C-alpha positions as YAML, in Angstrom:
chain: A
units: angstrom
residues:
- id: 1
  name: MET
  ca: [3.04, -2.25, 83.10]
- id: 2
  name: PRO
  ca: [2.36, -3.69, 79.86]
- id: 3
  name: ASN
  ca: [-1.24, -5.67, 80.93]
- id: 4
  name: LYS
  ca: [-3.00, -6.19, 83.58]
- id: 5
  name: THR
  ca: [-6.32, -8.97, 84.10]
- id: 6
  name: PHE
  ca: [-8.91, -7.68, 87.05]
- id: 7
  name: GLU
  ca: [-12.90, -8.65, 87.76]
- id: 8
  name: VAL
  ca: [-15.55, -7.44, 86.90]
- id: 9
  name: LYS
  ca: [-17.34, -6.45, 90.28]
- id: 10
  name: THR
  ca: [-19.26, -3.24, 88.82]
- id: 11
  name: TYR
  ca: [-20.66, -1.30, 85.35]
- id: 12
  name: VAL
  ca: [-22.60, 1.61, 84.38]
- id: 13
  name: LEU
  ca: [-23.84, 1.74, 81.64]
- id: 14
  name: GLN
  ca: [-25.14, 4.77, 79.23]
- id: 15
  name: MET
  ca: [-26.91, 5.76, 75.68]
- id: 16
  name: GLY
  ca: [-27.37, 8.91, 74.06]
- id: 17
  name: TYR
  ca: [-27.22, 10.03, 71.20]
- id: 18
  name: LYS
  ca: [-23.60, 11.64, 68.84]
- id: 19
  name: SER
  ca: [-22.42, 12.71, 72.75]
- id: 20
  name: THR
  ca: [-18.65, 12.87, 72.00]
- id: 21
  name: ALA
  ca: [-14.66, 12.71, 73.88]
- id: 22
  name: THR
  ca: [-10.98, 12.86, 71.83]
- id: 23
  name: TRP
  ca: [-9.54, 9.53, 72.32]
- id: 24
  name: GLY
  ca: [-5.84, 8.70, 71.38]
- id: 25
  name: ASN
  ca: [-6.14, 12.69, 69.28]
- id: 26
  name: THR
  ca: [-9.57, 11.39, 67.67]
- id: 27
  name: ALA
  ca: [-12.60, 12.82, 67.83]
- id: 28
  name: ILE
  ca: [-14.98, 10.40, 68.89]
- id: 29
  name: LYS
  ca: [-19.73, 9.85, 68.42]
- id: 30
  name: ILE
  ca: [-21.30, 7.94, 71.39]
- id: 31
  name: GLN
  ca: [-24.22, 6.13, 70.96]
- id: 32
  name: GLY
  ca: [-23.47, 4.54, 74.12]
- id: 33
  name: TYR
  ca: [-20.90, 3.05, 75.92]
- id: 34
  name: LEU
  ca: [-20.29, 0.46, 78.85]
- id: 35
  name: CYS
  ca: [-17.89, 0.91, 82.02]
- id: 36
  name: CYS
  ca: [-16.67, -2.10, 83.57]
- id: 37
  name: TYR
  ca: [-15.36, -1.47, 87.32]
- id: 38
  name: GLY
  ca: [-12.45, -3.34, 88.99]
- id: 39
  name: ALA
  ca: [-12.15, -3.35, 92.83]
- id: 40
  name: LYS
  ca: [-8.96, -0.89, 92.90]
- id: 41
  name: LYS
  ca: [-10.68, 0.96, 90.54]
- id: 42
  name: GLU
  ca: [-9.92, -0.44, 87.58]
- id: 43
  name: ARG
  ca: [-11.70, 0.20, 84.52]
- id: 44
  name: LEU
  ca: [-12.67, -1.34, 81.31]
- id: 45
  name: ILE
  ca: [-14.27, 1.19, 78.78]
- id: 46
  name: VAL
  ca: [-16.22, -0.18, 75.88]
- id: 47
  name: TYR
  ca: [-17.57, 2.91, 73.38]
- id: 48
  name: GLY
  ca: [-19.74, 1.75, 70.75]
- id: 49
  name: LEU
  ca: [-19.45, 4.11, 68.50]
- id: 50
  name: HIS
  ca: [-22.44, 6.35, 66.30]
- id: 51
  name: PRO
  ca: [-21.80, 5.11, 62.34]
- id: 52
  name: SER
  ca: [-21.05, 8.59, 61.46]
- id: 53
  name: SER
  ca: [-17.89, 8.72, 63.64]
- id: 54
  name: PRO
  ca: [-14.36, 7.54, 62.82]
- id: 55
  name: ILE
  ca: [-12.69, 4.66, 64.79]
- id: 56
  name: PRO
  ca: [-9.85, 5.64, 66.82]
- id: 57
  name: PRO
  ca: [-7.17, 3.58, 65.68]
- id: 58
  name: ASN
  ca: [-6.54, 1.81, 68.32]
- id: 59
  name: ALA
  ca: [-7.58, 0.71, 71.27]
- id: 60
  name: VAL
  ca: [-6.77, 2.91, 74.36]
- id: 61
  name: CYS
  ca: [-4.10, 1.77, 78.04]
- id: 62
  name: ASN
  ca: [-3.65, 4.75, 80.18]
- id: 63
  name: TRP
  ca: [-2.18, 3.54, 82.97]
- id: 64
  name: ALA
  ca: [-2.06, 6.51, 84.78]
- id: 65
  name: GLY
  ca: [-6.34, 6.93, 84.83]
- id: 66
  name: ASN
  ca: [-6.20, 3.13, 85.92]
- id: 67
  name: VAL
  ca: [-8.51, 2.83, 82.39]
- id: 68
  name: GLY
  ca: [-8.63, 1.53, 79.00]
- id: 69
  name: ALA
  ca: [-11.09, 2.14, 76.66]
- id: 70
  name: ILE
  ca: [-11.64, 0.00, 72.88]
- id: 71
  name: PHE
  ca: [-13.78, 1.01, 70.68]
- id: 72
  name: VAL
  ca: [-16.24, -1.07, 68.34]
- id: 73
  name: PRO
  ca: [-19.74, -0.36, 66.72]
- id: 74
  name: PHE
  ca: [-22.92, 0.56, 68.94]
- id: 75
  name: THR
  ca: [-24.25, -2.46, 67.08]
- id: 76
  name: GLU
  ca: [-21.83, -4.68, 68.47]
- id: 77
  name: LEU
  ca: [-22.19, -3.23, 72.17]
- id: 78
  name: LYS
  ca: [-24.93, -4.86, 73.30]
- id: 79
  name: CYS
  ca: [-22.49, -8.53, 73.11]
- id: 80
  name: TYR
  ca: [-20.21, -6.24, 76.16]
- id: 81
  name: VAL
  ca: [-23.50, -5.44, 77.34]
- id: 82
  name: ASP
  ca: [-24.62, -9.14, 77.86]
- id: 83
  name: ILE
  ca: [-21.64, -10.79, 78.82]
- id: 84
  name: ALA
  ca: [-21.93, -7.54, 81.21]
- id: 85
  name: ARG
  ca: [-24.40, -8.75, 82.74]
- id: 86
  name: ASN
  ca: [-25.51, -12.35, 82.27]
- id: 87
  name: GLU
  ca: [-22.06, -14.03, 83.28]
- id: 88
  name: LYS
  ca: [-20.03, -14.77, 86.17]
- id: 89
  name: PRO
  ca: [-16.99, -13.82, 86.44]
- id: 90
  name: VAL
  ca: [-16.05, -12.12, 84.23]
- id: 91
  name: PHE
  ca: [-12.74, -10.31, 83.34]
- id: 92
  name: ALA
  ca: [-10.91, -7.09, 81.86]
- id: 93
  name: ARG
  ca: [-7.68, -7.15, 80.55]
- id: 94
  name: LEU
  ca: [-5.85, -3.77, 79.95]
- id: 95
  name: ASP
  ca: [-2.62, -4.32, 77.59]
- id: 96
  name: SER
  ca: [-0.22, -1.49, 76.57]
- id: 97
  name: ASP
  ca: [2.08, -3.59, 74.76]
- id: 98
  name: LYS
  ca: [-1.41, -4.94, 72.49]
- id: 99
  name: PRO
  ca: [-4.26, -2.20, 73.21]
- id: 100
  name: GLU
  ca: [-5.77, -4.39, 70.47]
- id: 101
  name: TRP
  ca: [-5.65, -7.77, 73.29]
- id: 102
  name: MET
  ca: [-7.79, -5.29, 75.42]
- id: 103
  name: ASN
  ca: [-10.97, -7.08, 76.50]
- id: 104
  name: LEU
  ca: [-14.66, -8.74, 77.90]
- id: 105
  name: SER
  ca: [-13.34, -12.33, 79.34]
- id: 106
  name: THR
  ca: [-15.52, -15.47, 81.08]
- id: 107
  name: SER
  ca: [-13.68, -17.72, 83.00]
- id: 108
  name: THR
  ca: [-13.49, -21.28, 81.87]
- id: 109
  name: GLU
  ca: [-17.51, -22.76, 81.50]
- id: 110
  name: PRO
  ca: [-19.36, -25.60, 81.47]
- id: 111
  name: ILE
  ca: [-21.24, -26.71, 78.30]
- id: 112
  name: GLY
  ca: [-25.27, -26.23, 78.40]
- id: 113
  name: GLU
  ca: [-25.09, -24.17, 81.93]
- id: 114
  name: GLY
  ca: [-28.04, -22.22, 80.70]
- id: 115
  name: GLU
  ca: [-27.35, -18.90, 82.10]
...
């Protein structure tokens, strides 16, 4: 399955300081993450990395776990949280052929909607 887009139904936000995990053979230091869930338990996780953390060379898509992960500096995590909190509908894209295209997005919205 090269790619899949799903509507985000719920999310979890966790904040911490230098929590650790390993993705794609890279040990990372996580300062916070946003995990977006679809109706069929699909997940896109946006990791906000501590400034001292190495950044994995690519986003990661794991079809067996129905999960994708992207890695951003912690200072950019707030942009993704803003989308999850304030937009509707929100969509997440998982992509194993082009993992760098994994993202959160909205549908077409009118100008000046004022959300």
